C-alpha positions in Angstrom: 5.6 10.0 -3.3 6.3 10.3 0.3 8.8 7.9 2.0 5.9 6.1 3.7 4.0 5.8 0.4 7.2 4.4 -1.2 7.4 1.9 1.7 3.8 0.8 1.2 4.5 0.2 -2.5 7.6 -1.8 -1.7 5.6 -4.0 0.7 3.0 -4.6 -1.9 5.6 -5.4 -4.5 7.0 -8.0 -2.1 3.6 -9.7 -2.0 -0.2 -9.1 -1.7 -1.4 -7.7 1.6 -4.8 -6.9 3.1 -5.3 -3.3 4.1 -5.3 -4.3 7.8 -1.9 -6.0 7.4 -0.4 -2.8 6.0 -2.0 -0.8 8.9 -0.6 -3.3 11.5 2.9 -3.0 9.9 2.8 0.7 10.5 1.2 1.0 13.9 3.9 3.5 15.0 2.8 5.9 12.2 0.1 8.5 13.1 -3.2 7.4 11.4 -3.5 10.7 9.5 0.0 10.3 8.0 -0.8 6.6 7.1 -4.0 7.6 5.3 -2.3 10.4 3.5 0.4 8.0 2.2 -2.2 5.4 1.3 -4.0 8.1 -0.7 -0.8 8.7 -2.6 -0.5 5.1 -3.5 -4.1 4.9 -4.6 -3.8 8.1 -6.7 -0.7 6.7 -8.4 -3.0 4.1 -10.0 -0.7 1.2 -9.2 -3.1 -1.0 -7.2 -4.9 -4.2 -8.1 -6.6 -6.8 -6.0 -6.4 -10.5 -6.0 -9.2 -13.1 -5.6 -8.8 -12.9 -1.8 -9.2 -9.1 -1.8 -5.6 -8.4 -1.0 -3.9 -5.4 -2.6 -1.0 -5.8 -4.9 1.0 -3.8 -7.4 -0.3 -4.3 -11.0 2.2 -6.2 -13.1 2.3 -3.5 -15.7 3.1 -1.0 -13.0 6.0 -3.1 -11.6 
């Protein structure tokens, strides 16, 4: 995974986040690069969602 994708995974390991929170944390990143990294995270099949709709890293993927 790219360094940005790794950073997104690390943020989600630290705690659940809404997609918008991840975007806001990386406002200095070009949108295309952010979406490419987010696509890497999604393709890695690591994500789950909590009852509030926030993304998190599945326990078995941790």
